C-alpha positions in Angstrom: 199.6 -46.5 22.6 202.9 -47.9 23.8 203.9 -49.5 20.5 203.0 -46.4 18.5 205.1 -44.2 20.7 208.0 -46.6 20.6 207.9 -46.8 16.8 207.7 -43.0 16.5 210.7 -42.6 18.8 212.9 -44.9 16.8 211.8 -43.5 13.4 212.8 -40.0 14.6 216.3 -41.2 15.5 216.8 -43.1 12.2 215.9 -39.9 10.3 218.5 -38.0 12.3 221.1 -40.7 11.7 220.6 -40.6 7.9 221.2 -36.8 7.8 224.4 -35.2 6.7 227.4 -35.4 9.0 226.2 -38.5 10.8 228.1 -41.8 10.8 226.3 -45.1 10.1 227.1 -46.4 13.5 225.5 -43.6 15.4 223.9 -45.3 18.5 220.2 -44.4 18.9 217.8 -44.9 21.8 217.4 -48.3 23.5 215.2 -49.6 26.3 215.9 -48.2 29.7 217.9 -50.8 31.6 215.8 -52.7 34.2 216.5 -51.5 37.7 217.4 -54.1 40.3 214.8 -54.8 43.1 215.1 -52.7 46.3 215.0 -53.8 49.9 211.7 -51.9 50.5 210.0 -54.8 52.3 206.4 -55.8 51.8 204.7 -52.6 50.8 201.0 -52.8 51.4 198.6 -50.5 49.5 195.4 -49.3 51.1 192.1 -48.3 49.5 191.2 -44.6 49.7 188.3 -44.9 52.1 190.1 -47.5 54.2 193.0 -45.1 55.0 190.9 -42.4 56.5 187.3 -41.2 56.5 185.2 -38.3 57.8 182.5 -39.2 60.3 181.2 -38.8 63.8 182.0 -41.6 66.4 179.9 -42.5 69.4 182.8 -41.9 71.9 186.0 -40.0 72.1 189.0 -40.4 74.4 192.1 -38.5 75.3 195.2 -39.0 77.6 194.4 -39.3 81.2 196.5 -36.3 82.1 194.5 -34.1 79.7 191.2 -35.4 81.2 192.5 -34.1 84.6 192.8 -30.6 83.0 189.2 -30.9 81.8 188.1 -31.9 85.2 189.9 -28.9 86.7 188.0 -26.6 84.4 191.0 -25.6 82.3 189.8 -27.2 79.1 186.5 -28.1 77.4 185.6 -31.9 77.2 187.2 -33.7 74.2 183.9 -34.0 72.3 183.5 -30.3 72.4 187.0 -29.7 71.1 186.6 -31.9 68.0 184.8 -31.1 64.8 181.3 -32.4 64.3 182.7 -35.0 62.0 186.5 -35.5 62.7 188.9 -37.2 60.3 189.1 -40.8 61.4 192.4 -42.5 60.7 191.9 -46.3 60.4 194.6 -48.0 62.5 193.4 -51.4 61.3 195.5 -50.8 58.2 198.5 -49.4 60.1 201.4 -51.9 60.8 200.9 -51.8 64.6 197.3 -50.8 65.1 195.8 -48.6 67.7 198.5 -47.0 69.9 198.9 -45.7 73.4 199.5 -42.2 74.6 202.8 -40.7 75.7 206.4 -40.4 74.5 208.7 -38.1 72.6 209.9 -37.8 69.0 213.2 -36.1 68.6 214.2 -34.4 65.3 217.3 -32.5 64.3 217.1 -29.8 61.7 219.5 -27.6 59.8 216.8 -25.0 59.3 215.8 -22.1 61.6 212.3 -20.7 62.1 211.6 -17.5 60.2 208.4 -16.9 62.1 204.8 -18.3 62.4 203.2 -16.1 59.7 203.0 -18.8 56.9 200.1 -16.8 55.3 202.9 -14.4 54.3 205.2 -17.1 53.0 207.4 -17.6 56.2 208.7 -21.1 56.8 209.0 -22.6 60.3 212.4 -24.2 60.0 211.9 -27.3 57.7 213.0 -30.8 59.0 209.3 -31.6 59.8 208.8 -28.4 61.7 207.0 -26.4 59.0 204.9 -29.5 58.2 203.9 -29.6 61.9 202.7 -26.0 61.7 200.8 -26.0 58.5 197.6 -27.9 57.8 196.2 -27.3 54.3 192.9 -27.7 52.4 193.9 -31.2 51.2 196.6 -33.7 52.1 198.8 -35.4 49.5 201.6 -36.7 51.6 200.0 -40.1 52.4 198.8 -40.7 48.8 201.8 -43.0 48.1 200.0 -45.6 50.3 196.8 -45.6 48.2 195.9 -48.5 45.9 195.2 -47.8 42.3 191.4 -48.0 42.8 191.4 -44.4 43.7 194.4 -42.1 43.9 193.5 -38.5 44.7 194.2 -36.0 47.5 192.9 -36.9 50.9 190.8 -34.8 53.2 192.4 -32.3 55.6 190.9 -28.9 56.3 188.5 -29.6 53.5 186.6 -32.9 54.0 185.0 -33.3 50.6 184.6 -31.5 47.3 182.8 -31.7 44.0 183.1 -30.3 40.5 180.3 -28.4 38.7 178.9 -30.0 35.5 180.9 -27.7 33.3 184.1 -28.4 35.4 184.9 -24.7 36.0 183.8 -24.7 39.7 185.2 -26.7 42.6 183.1 -26.5 45.8 184.9 -27.6 48.9 183.3 -28.4 52.3 185.4 -27.5 55.3 185.7 -29.1 58.7 182.6 -28.1 60.6 183.1 -27.2 64.2 186.9 -27.5 64.1 189.0 -25.2 66.3 192.5 -23.6 66.2 194.9 -24.6 69.0 193.8 -21.6 71.1 190.2 -22.8 70.9 188.9 -20.2 68.4 186.8 -21.6 65.6 188.2 -22.4 62.2 186.0 -21.4 59.3 185.8 -20.2 55.7 186.9 -16.8 56.9 190.4 -18.1 57.6 190.6 -19.4 54.0 189.2 -16.1 52.5 191.6 -14.0 54.5 194.5 -16.1 53.2 193.3 -15.7 49.6 192.1 -12.1 49.5 194.6 -10.4 51.8 197.7 -12.5 51.2 197.6 -14.5 47.9 195.9 -11.6 46.0 197.9 -8.8 47.7 201.0 -8.2 45.6 202.8 -6.7 48.6 202.6 -10.0 50.6 205.2 -12.6 49.6 202.7 -15.5 49.9 203.8 -19.0 48.6 201.4 -18.7 45.7 200.0 -15.9 43.5 196.5 -15.4 42.1 197.8 -16.9 38.9 199.0 -20.2 40.4 195.7 -21.8 40.0 195.2 -20.2 36.6 194.9 -16.5 35.6 191.5 -15.3 36.5 190.8 -17.9 39.2 188.4 -16.6 41.9 187.4 -17.9 45.3 184.2 -17.1 47.2 182.7 -17.9 50.6 179.5 -19.9 50.2 178.8 -20.2 53.9 180.8 -20.6 57.1 182.0 -24.0 56.1 182.0 -23.9 52.3 184.1 -22.2 49.7 184.0 -22.3 45.9 186.8 -21.9 43.4 186.0 -20.8 39.8 188.7 -21.7 37.4 189.2 -20.4 33.8 189.9 -23.9 32.7 187.5 -26.8 32.9 188.3 -29.7 35.3 191.6 -28.3 36.4 192.4 -31.4 38.3 196.0 -30.4 38.9 194.8 -27.5 41.0 193.4 -29.9 43.5 196.9 -31.1 44.2 198.1 -27.4 44.5 195.7 -26.9 47.5 198.0 -29.1 49.6 201.2 -28.3 51.6 202.9 -25.7 51.1 200.5 -23.8 48.8 197.2 -23.5 50.4 197.6 -23.7 54.2 195.6 -20.9 55.7 196.7 -19.3 59.0 194.5 -18.0 61.8 192.6 -14.9 60.6 191.8 -13.9 64.2 195.5 -13.5 64.9 196.7 -12.2 61.6 194.0 -9.8 60.4 194.6 -7.2 63.1 198.3 -7.1 62.1 197.7 -6.6 58.4 198.2 -3.0 57.1 194.8 -3.2 55.3 193.1 -3.4 58.7 195.7 -1.6 60.9 196.8 1.9 60.1 200.0 1.5 62.2 201.1 -1.6 60.4 203.4 -1.9 57.4 203.8 -4.9 55.1 207.2 -5.6 56.5 205.8 -5.5 60.1 203.0 -7.8 59.0 205.2 -10.4 57.4 207.5 -10.5 60.4 204.8 -10.0 63.1 204.8 -13.5 64.5 208.5 -13.9 65.5 209.9 -17.4 66.4 210.1 -16.6 70.1 206.4 -15.7 70.2 205.1 -19.1 71.5 202.8 -20.9 71.7 201.9 -20.3 68.0 198.3 -20.9 66.9 197.9 -23.8 64.5 195.6 -26.6 63.3 198.5 -29.1 63.4 199.0 -32.1 65.7 201.6 -30.4 67.9 202.1 -26.7 69.0 205.4 -25.1 69.7 205.5 -24.1 73.4 209.2 -23.5 73.8 211.9 -22.0 71.5 215.5 -21.2 72.2 217.4 -19.6 69.2 220.0 -21.9 67.6 219.3 -24.5 70.3 216.0 -26.3 70.3 212.2 -26.1 69.7 209.7 -28.0 71.8 206.1 -28.8 70.6 203.3 -30.3 72.7 200.1 -32.0 71.7 197.3 -29.8 70.3 194.2 -30.4 72.5 192.0 -29.3 69.6 193.5 -31.4 66.8 190.9 -32.6 64.4 191.9 -36.2 63.8 191.0 -39.3 65.8 191.7 -43.0 65.4 189.0 -45.5 64.6 188.5 -46.2 68.4 187.8 -42.5 69.0 191.2 -41.7 70.6 192.1 -38.1 69.8 195.4 -37.9 67.9 198.3 -37.6 68.1 199.5 -40.4 70.3 202.8 -38.7 71.1 202.7 -36.0 73.7 205.9 -34.1 72.6 208.1 -33.5 69.6 211.5 -31.9 69.9 213.9 -30.3 67.3 217.5 -29.7 67.9 218.6 -26.7 65.8 221.9 -27.9 64.3 223.0 -28.8 60.8 221.6 -31.2 58.2 224.7 -33.4 58.4 224.2 -33.6 62.2 220.7 -34.9 61.7 222.2 -38.1 60.2 225.0 -38.3 62.8 222.7 -37.9 65.8 220.1 -40.3 64.5 222.6 -43.0 63.7 224.1 -42.5 67.2 220.7 -42.9 68.8 220.5 -39.3 70.1 217.7 -38.4 67.6 214.8 -40.5 66.3 214.5 -39.6 62.7 216.5 -38.7 59.6 215.8 -38.9 55.9 218.8 -40.6 54.4 218.8 -39.0 51.0 222.5 -38.7 50.3 223.6 -41.9 48.5 227.3 -41.4 49.2 226.6 -42.2 52.9 224.2 -45.1 52.4 226.7 -47.9 53.2 227.4 -46.3 56.6 223.7 -46.3 57.3 223.2 -49.9 56.2 226.2 -51.1 58.2 224.9 -49.3 61.3 221.4 -50.8 61.0 222.8 -54.3 60.6 224.4 -54.0 64.0 222.3 -56.0 66.5 222.7 -53.2 69.0 221.5 -50.5 66.5 218.9 -48.1 68.0 217.3 -47.7 64.5 215.5 -49.4 61.7 215.9 -48.5 58.0 212.8 -48.1 55.9 213.7 -48.1 52.3 211.5 -46.3 49.8 211.4 -46.2 46.0 214.0 -44.4 43.8 212.2 -41.1 44.1 215.2 -38.9 44.3 216.9 -38.0 41.0 219.8 -35.9 39.8 220.0 -34.3 36.4 222.3 -32.2 34.3 220.6 -29.1 32.8 221.8 -27.1 29.9 220.7 -23.5 29.9 218.7 -22.8 26.7 217.6 -19.3 27.3 218.2 -16.6 24.8 216.3 -13.8 26.7 217.4 -14.3 30.3 221.1 -13.7 31.2 224.2 -14.1 29.0 223.5 -11.1 26.8 227.0 -10.9 25.2 228.0 -12.7 22.1 230.1 -15.4 23.8 227.3 -16.2 26.2 224.7 -16.4 23.5 226.9 -18.7 21.5 226.9 -21.2 24.4 223.1 -20.8 24.7 222.7 -21.4 21.0 224.8 -24.6 21.3 222.7 -25.8 24.2 219.6 -25.4 22.1 220.8 -27.9 19.5 219.5 -31.4 19.9 222.7 -32.9 18.6 224.7 -31.2 21.3 222.3 -32.2 24.1 222.6 -35.8 22.7 226.4 -35.5 22.7 226.2 -34.5 26.4 223.8 -37.3 27.5 225.6 -40.1 25.6 228.9 -39.1 27.0 227.6 -40.1 30.5 227.9 -43.6 31.9 225.0 -43.5 34.4 225.6 -47.1 35.7 229.2 -46.2 36.6 228.0 -43.0 38.2 225.6 -44.7 40.5 227.9 -47.5 41.5 230.7 -45.0 42.2 228.3 -43.4 44.7 227.1 -46.6 46.4 227.4 -50.2 45.5 224.2 -52.2 45.3 220.7 -51.7 44.0 220.1 -48.2 45.3 220.7 -46.3 42.1 219.6 -46.6 38.5 220.0 -44.6 35.3 217.6 -41.7 35.0 216.5 -40.7 31.5 215.2 -37.3 32.5 211.6 -36.3 32.6 209.1 -38.4 34.6 210.7 -40.5 37.2 210.8 -44.2 36.2 209.3 -45.2 39.5 206.4 -42.8 39.1 202.9 -44.3 38.8 202.5 -42.7 35.3 205.8 -43.7 33.8 205.7 -45.8 30.6 209.0 -47.3 29.7 207.9 -47.8 26.1 207.2 -44.1 25.7 210.6 -42.7 26.4 213.7 -42.3 24.3 216.7 -43.4 26.3 220.0 -42.5 24.7 222.6 -44.9 26.1 226.2 -44.4 27.0 228.2 -44.1 23.7 231.2 -41.8 23.8 231.8 -42.6 20.1 228.3 -41.3 19.2 229.1 -38.1 21.3 232.3 -37.6 19.3 230.5 -38.1 16.0 227.8 -35.6 17.0 230.3 -33.0 18.1 232.3 -33.4 14.9 229.0 -32.9 13.0 228.5 -29.6 14.8 231.9 -28.4 13.6 234.1 -28.9 16.7 237.7 -30.0 16.2 240.7 -30.3 18.5 242.8 -27.8 16.5 245.5 -27.3 19.2 246.1 -30.9 20.2 245.3 -30.5 23.9 242.5 -33.1 24.0 239.8 -30.5 24.2 237.7 -29.6 21.2 237.8 -26.1 19.8 235.1 -23.8 18.3 235.8 -23.4 14.6 233.4 -20.5 13.9 231.5 -17.7 15.6 232.6 -15.4 18.4 234.4 -18.2 20.2 236.3 -19.5 17.2 239.7 -21.0 18.2 238.8 -21.2 21.9 238.3 -24.5 23.8 234.9 -25.9 24.3 234.7 -24.9 28.0 231.4 -24.9 29.8 230.9 -23.8 33.4 229.4 -26.6 35.6 227.5 -25.4 38.6 226.6 -27.6 41.5 226.1 -27.4 45.3 228.9 -28.4 47.6 226.4 -28.9 50.4 225.7 -32.5 49.4 228.5 -34.9 48.9 226.5 -36.7 46.3 226.3 -33.6 44.1 230.1 -33.2 44.4 230.7 -36.8 43.4 228.4 -36.6 40.4 230.1 -33.4 39.3 233.5 -35.2 39.4 232.0 -37.9 37.2 230.5 -35.5 34.7 233.8 -33.5 34.4 235.7 -36.7 33.8 233.3 -38.2 31.3 232.8 -35.0 29.3 236.6 -34.7 29.1 236.7 -38.1 27.4 234.7 -36.7 24.5 236.6 -33.4 24.3 234.4 -31.1 26.5 236.0 -29.3 29.4 233.4 -28.8 32.2 234.8 -26.2 34.6 233.6 -26.9 38.2 231.7 -24.1 39.8 230.7 -25.3 43.3 228.3 -23.2 45.3 228.3 -23.3 49.1 224.5 -23.1 49.2 221.7 -25.0 47.5 221.1 -24.1 43.9 218.4 -21.5 44.2 220.6 -18.4 43.7 222.4 -19.9 40.7 219.2 -21.2 39.2 217.4 -17.8 39.6 220.4 -15.8 38.2 220.1 -17.3 34.6 223.9 -16.8 34.5 225.0 -20.4 34.1 225.7 -22.8 31.2 225.4 -26.3 32.8 224.0 -27.2 36.2 223.7 -30.3 38.3 220.5 -30.3 40.4 218.4 -32.7 42.4 214.9 -33.3 41.2 211.9 -32.7 43.4 208.6 -34.4 43.6 207.5 -32.8 40.3 209.2 -35.7 38.5 207.9 -38.4 40.8 204.4 -37.0 40.9 204.2 -34.8 37.8 200.5 -33.8 38.2 201.6 -31.7 41.2 203.7 -29.3 39.1 203.2 -29.5 35.4 205.1 -26.3 34.9 208.3 -28.3 35.4 207.8 -30.0 32.0 207.2 -27.1 29.6 207.7 -23.3 29.2 204.1 -22.5 30.0 205.1 -19.2 31.6 208.1 -16.9 31.2 210.0 -18.3 34.2 209.7 -22.1 33.8 211.4 -24.5 33.4 214.6 -23.4 35.2 216.8 -24.3 32.2 214.8 -22.2 29.7 213.6 -19.0 31.4 212.6 -15.7 29.9 211.7 -12.4 31.5 208.4 -10.6 31.8 209.4 -8.4 29.0 211.2 -11.0 26.9 209.5 -14.4 27.0 211.3 -17.5 25.8 212.0 -18.2 22.1 210.4 -21.6 21.9 211.7 -24.5 19.8 209.1 -26.4 17.9 209.1 -29.4 20.3 208.6 -27.0 23.2 205.4 -25.8 21.7 204.2 -29.4 21.6 205.1 -29.8 25.3 203.0 -26.7 26.1 200.1 -28.2 24.2 200.4 -31.5 26.1 200.7 -29.8 29.5 197.5 -27.8 28.8 195.7 -31.0 27.7 196.7 -32.8 30.9 195.6 -29.9 33.1 192.0 -30.2 31.7 191.7 -34.0 31.4 189.4 -35.3 34.2 189.8 -39.0 33.1 192.8 -40.6 34.9 193.5 -43.2 32.2 193.5 -40.5 29.5 195.8 -38.4 31.6 198.2 -41.3 31.9 198.3 -41.6 28.1 198.9 -37.9 27.8 201.8 -38.2 30.3 203.3 -40.9 28.1 203.2 -38.6 25.1 204.6 -35.8 27.1 207.5 -37.9 28.3 208.2 -39.2 24.8 208.6 -35.7 23.4 210.5 -34.6 26.5 213.1 -37.4 26.4 213.3 -37.7 22.6 214.5 -34.1 22.5 216.8 -34.5 25.6 215.0 -31.5 27.2 216.7 -32.5 30.4 219.8 -34.7 30.8 219.0 -37.2 33.5 221.8 -38.7 35.6 220.7 -41.1 38.3 217.6 -42.1 40.3 218.3 -43.1 43.9 216.4 -44.8 46.6 216.3 -43.2 50.0 215.4 -44.4 53.5 213.9 -43.2 56.6 216.0 -44.1 59.6 213.6 -44.2 62.6 214.4 -45.2 66.2 213.2 -48.7 67.2 210.9 -47.3 69.8 208.3 -46.2 67.3 205.3 -48.2 66.0 203.2 -47.7 62.9 206.1 -46.8 60.6 205.1 -48.2 57.3 207.7 -50.1 55.2 208.3 -48.6 51.8 207.5 -45.0 52.9 209.2 -42.8 50.4 211.5 -40.0 51.7 210.1 -37.9 48.8 207.0 -38.5 46.7 203.9 -36.4 47.0 205.6 -34.7 50.0 208.6 -35.4 52.1 208.3 -38.3 54.5 207.4 -36.2 57.5 204.0 -35.8 55.8 203.9 -39.1 54.1 204.6 -41.2 57.2 201.7 -39.6 59.2 203.6 -38.9 62.4 200.3 -38.3 64.2 199.7 -42.1 64.3 203.2 -43.0 65.5 203.3 -44.5 69.1 205.7 -45.8 71.6 205.0 -48.8 74.0 204.6 -47.6 77.6 207.7 -49.6 78.7 209.9 -47.7 76.3 208.6 -44.1 76.8 210.9 -43.4 79.8 214.0 -43.8 77.6 213.6 -40.2 76.4 212.2 -37.8 79.0 209.7 -35.0 78.1 211.1 -31.5 78.4 207.6 -30.1 79.3 205.6 -32.9 80.9 202.0 -32.0 81.6 202.1 -28.8 79.5 199.4 -28.0 76.9 199.7 -24.9 74.7 198.5 -21.9 76.7 197.6 -24.1 79.7 199.9 -24.7 82.7 200.0 -27.9 84.6 
């Protein structure tokens, strides 16, 4: 498979090089340069059933102070608060084993809670806060730690599942006997309310729609602890991943249903969405901690959930930590406060500040440790190829038509020196060239399958000349020689966010490097992240940071092909005017459809190789750099796994499994609890 793809790649380029208007010395694709090793430490992989299991234990324990509340009659015994078969996390495979109770974890976040109605699409403030609120049908965050013997989503609210023989039905078994943080039972009714009255209700802005899992997908309640999906496509394995955070995390039906306009004549959809305001605490959740105190623009405090459904292998109800705090500040302040020892966690994901973090951690008095992960962050340059979304005038369409030409996309990509870009951001092994498409450190990446067009400004100039561009006025910038822009400079707006210094630095590099081949990229910094620009369709070139779709492509195949009118972001259509697909895009759609329906993991990997070959050969996305990232965690904490990625299947707050973090007793007093002895809804 690998050799066939590699031969096909090279043959395609040779054919191009022999065509009219191409010089004999046109530089074609080469092997992606080997990336230097990273300081990730000794990353240990764990078999699926060793990481966690679902079973009943002979004995369960809890913190002594919680037992006193039980003895006072304020809380049922721990065994009555747990599911019949809780999820058992095996601490024998954790770095520091079974922990002790007590202690505080301090976060800083730049987000602010919208409210607690996540059924209706509200987030809870990001920075680990939303992840604390929402538990979902399956868990994908810790999957990075699994060995290749079995890599699939882990149990969460659903403990097991099976496919029907024809592959169209997925039956899922839910936690039996589990309870919400207010002690009310969790059941299939919570899942069905989320699906029927939120996902399928077009007036509720839920995270997903009825078509997210395939148009025509249905969900039924089999019994109190069993649900069954019926999909239009057989063995829709990608859908299993879509049942994780943030997509399929049901809220408490007993709280939300009376607030829904379908069941409350006095309610409106607006009042329903905003019904659970941030100040209404404690919220009701299935998560490990429950918010018990909120002060706008200041802080959030969450205390342990006495009904949490996970235990360690000794029967200790999790989490170990009694309290989690969030300071409501800025994302930049998250790094500053953690490096100073005033907060306990930050995700260092901005390469331009890495050296500061490295130097700080090397200080013998540093309060923190750095845990480097793989190069799972990537930045790319996207060329807007849409003919039916935005830019309806002749000038705008001329630029879109140019972006649709492979020779122009090649000219762009081969004008960029990715090695220099990465080293300009941060010296050392932390960055590597990104070819676009599947992340090179993904488990399904095949280096022999891709077409990597190396830095070659002479090739770019040759390609641009072949497209008819000439510097007719001698100012160093090429001119259009035909069409509505004839005589004008080859100027293209370059959009990027100014919120991240890395994006600004990359934009400076792109502007300078494109100028060398005669293209003027006009900087258009945005004060926010790129969502408003991306959604507008009114842009020519855009620098954006990749998400986990490129690191774990099975989680979002829509990123790789125009399978619906509004994806991918660089080639969108409208409901009335879908995209005008290029021939290779039709092939991408076929491959995505094949991957969705392939139950065999090895065959899926082969299909991913073919997908990445077509994707990169046609420069569907112009990759810039991959970058490693690091968790910076205070030295007090145990069970932080070396090599934890900041972003893989989920962000690190999910992947690191904070519920198993613990602090030695002697170090717990270093950070006082703000609400000692408080359980949600229960006073001291």
